[in-house]
N, C-alpha and C positions, 0 to 999 in steps of 0.2 A: 504495500500499498503506500503512495507514495507523501510524504508529509512536507503537510506547506503550515508555514509559520508569519505572521500576521502582527505588526507592532502600534497599537496603537489607545487611544481615549474610544471609554467604554461610556457615553451618557444615560441621564436619567429624561427623556421627551415628554414633556407634560404638553397635550392637547386641546382644547377645546373639544366634546367630541359634536358630529351632525357638520361641520362646517360650518361651525359656532366662529365670530368672533371674538378676540380675546372679551373683550367687551360685556360681554353677553355671557361667557363662563357662567357659572354656577360649580362647577366640578373640573375632572381632567381625567383621557383616557392616558394611565399610563404603560412607557415602553419605555423600553433599552435597546440602546445601537448607540454606532459609532459610525465610521467609513469602513476602518480595517477588518472592526469588528464583526459590523456585515459580512465582510469575504468571506471571514473565520466559516459563518452558520451556513453562508453558499456551498463553500468548497465540502466543506460537512456532509451539508443533503447532499455533495452528487460520492460520498461512498471516500473523500481522502481523511489521513488522518490531520485534522485541522488543531494547531499552534497559535494559541492569541496571547499576548503577550503587551502588559501593563503591569498600572498600580489602583489598586480602589484602596479601598478606606477600611478598616476593618467594624464595620460595623454590620446591622440586617437589613441598610443599603447597600452597601458595597456588597452584601453575601447575597442579595437579591439579583443584584449586576452576572452577577458569575451562576449564580441558577440556573438564568436565564439562555447565557452561553449552550451550559452544561445537557439542558435542554436538549436542545439539535447539536449536542456530538459533540460538540468543542471543546477540546483539552486543556483545560485554566490550569494546568500544576506551573506554567511559568508567570502566571498571574502572584508578583507583589504586595500584601501586605501591609500596608499603610498609607499617611497623612489622614491628614484632617474629612476631605469629603471629596463626592463626589461630583464631577458636573452635572450642567441639567438646561438644555435650552427647549423653551416652548416655539411647540410648533401654532399657525395656524392656520387652517387648509384654505386655497385658495379656488374659485372655481370663475368656469367663465371666462370675465377680463379678471379677476381679482384676482391681482398673486397672492402665494400663498407668502409668508410672515416669518421670522427664526426670529426667535433675542436666545442669545448666550445668557448662561451662568455661570461662566466655568474656571474665572480667574483662581485660582492657588487652588485648584482641585492636587487629588493625589500623583497623575501623570504628570502634571506641571512639576511638582515637584521633587524628582522623584530626581533619583541622580545613577549615571553609568554604572555603578556603582551594586545598581540594590538587582541586577542580571550580570546574569553569567553566558555572557552570548556562543560560547563555544562550546557551553553544553546545551544549551539551545542549537544551536545550531547542526549539531551529532548529528551525521548523519536523513539531514532537510533536504528537499528535493527541490524547494521554491526559497521565495523570501520576497513578502511586501510588502510597502507602508504608502503611504500616503503626503500629502505638501503636505495637508492637516496637524498632522503629529509635531513634526518640528513650526511648527508654526504655533504652537500651544507655547512656549518660553521656550528660555536660551537652553536651560536646564534640557528641557524635549529635546532639543537642535541637537545636544551633545550626544545625548539617545540615539538619539537615529542616525549619526552620524556615524558607533560604536557600533554598531546594530550593520550596516551598511556592512564597514571594515570588517568583520566576524563573517557575513555572507557571502564577502568576495574571497575570501582566507581559506574558508570551509567547502568550495568549490558550487557555492549556491545559486541556480537563477535568481537578479530581483527582479521584482516589478514595481512603480510606481504606477500610484494615478496623480496628477501632477494633483488638481484640487485648488482652487483657487478659492480664497475666501477673504475675502473684505476687512470684516469683522475684526477679524488675529490679524493682522501682518501690512503694513503697505510693499506696493511694489517690488520698490529696491529694499524691504529685506527679502521678500521671498528671493529673487532674482539672485541677491548675491550668497543664500544659503542653500538653494537650489541647482542650480550650477556649477556648486561643489559635489553635491552628491551628485549626479550623473552618471559621472565617469562612475561608478560601479552598478548601475542600472542599464540590465539587459532589453529589456519591454516600457518602451512608455507609456503610458497613455494619457489622453485629454482632447477634453474640446477645446474651441479655439479662442475663448476667451485663457482657459490654462497656457497654452500654448502662449500668447499675446506676453499674459500680465507674469508672468514666473519663467520663460526663456527669453521675452520679448521677438516671438515668430507674428506675427499677423498672417491667415489667411485668406485675401484680395479681398471679396466683396460683399462677406460671408453676413449674413445679419439676421442672426435667428429671432429679431423682435418682430420683425416681417414674413418668416418663413422661406428665407432666402440662401442657399447654398451653394459656395460657385469651386463644386469639384476642383478644378485645376490650383485655386490658389491654396487647399492642401497639401496639392500632392509639393507645389513650391516650397511650400516651408518643411517637408518630409522629409524634403531632398535636403535641408539646410539642416536640417535636426542630426537628421544622417551625417552628415560631413563633420558638422559641432562635436559632436558625444561620441558617435559609431553602434547605438543601440543594431540592435538585432533586430529588434520587430518597431514601431512606432504605429502606436490603434491611437486611434479618433471617433468616438461617437459624433452621430448628426442628425443634433436632433430638429425637426422644424418645430416650432412654441408658436403654435396657433392659437396656443387661450392654454389657459389651465387646468381645462379638462381637455383636450385635446389635440393630441404632437403627431410626427411626425416622427420614425426612428428607422435608424440603422448605421452601419459603422463603414472606416473607413480600416485596411492596415496597410504597412507598406516594410516589407524585408531586404534594402538597400536593392532590390534588380525587379521585385513588380506589385504593382496597385492591388486591391482589389475589392471592391467595393459592394457589401453585403447582401440580403433583401431589403428592402420595406417592411415597414409595419405603422398601422395608421394604428391607437392607441385611445383607446377612453380610459383618464388617468381615474383607479382611488388614491392614491398618495405613490407622490410624486418620490422621495423621500428615501435614500438607497441604493435610488434605480444602477447612476455609474457606477456602486458597488455591486452589485449583482453587476454589471457587465466585467465588471473587475474577474467575481466568483468563475461569472462563469471560460472569459478566456483562459485567465488560469486552468480549472480543467481543462479544456478546450484543447488547451498546450500541450497538457500533460497526458491526456490521455489517448490522440493523434498526431502524427510528424504531417497534418496536414493542415496548415496553416489558415488555408477557407475554411475549414472542417471553425477547428480557434473560433473566427474572427462569428461564425454562424450560430454557432450552441450559443457562443457570447449575446448576441443579438435579441435570439429569441427568450434565451435566460429572461434578460433587461425584459422585455416587453412584455410578458407575463409576471416579472412584479412590479411594474408600475400600475398593475390590478390587483395590489395584492393591500391590503391594510400593515402598518409598520415597515419600520425600515432596513426591515431580513427581508429576504428570498426564496419566502416558503414550495420550492419546489422541488420534483427531480429531474434527472436525469432523464425519464420515461417520457413525459408530460414537454420537456421541453424540444424534446427528439421528433414528440408526436409535432409541435408547431413545423421544425421545420423544417419537417420533410411534406410541407404543406399543407397539413389540417387548423386553419385557423378559423374553424367557424363557430365555436364553444358552445358546440351541441353538447346535449347531459347524457355524459354518458351511465349506463346501468348496465 
């Protein structure tokens, strides 16, 4: 069984039910999630040996987050206990032309105050096949940046394939901070995942005339920056999701991959959104599974796109789908007919 390691923060998510606005809410739905934690759940659902690395407070809320991961088959032996609090984020679900909104309350969370010495990365990456992190983790704090760098170094030293989801978050750091930090980490990365905003804000590459707010994609622009990214960082694969945001409720969804020789664009899906949060994470999880289970990078991309299309129909951060369900979709059955 292939061993996949992810590093990041899992948070407590609080969201008003039934797409209510914050100001209307008399209670909140409780969910646990976060970028790399969501990826860990995805790959565990696909039958891989999934490990999540983080730090959580030694209290009932921290334990609840760990229980959430364990429920879906994620190994939490490398989660350090300590610190004062779990990060929180509040999510107001959008609908139609009203966008979703996120409010963070994550300062001084346990992982933000963790130190490199909390983790034995040589032990963590022993017999590992894949390591995944995102641009969210080093954005949390200076200490988290140090931890991410040491994890990347250890993964490379142990011969582990490294993937990154650039995941720029303007509420966590500036573009200058992101570029300075992430550019240094790219030399350890084999597979780079990011959308058009990530490529521009984190690495400085802008994909032509693409404007997702108008539902317009210029594929040739993406191909141009992929070539530039390959030349600059020598990634083995460069991948982007292609989101056409028609509204908060309806998106077009596909992806593009480049292996240094060939570009391949996936099938396109029109999706009616139940919960958009975690869509990119489910794509990363699907791509990791696809690349570890097949030598065909085109299959890996189709699996990732299909998996993430399904995620948009599932409430919560994590993609609670199976290999069989994804295979059915990418084989051409998108009917949604009742299965009896």
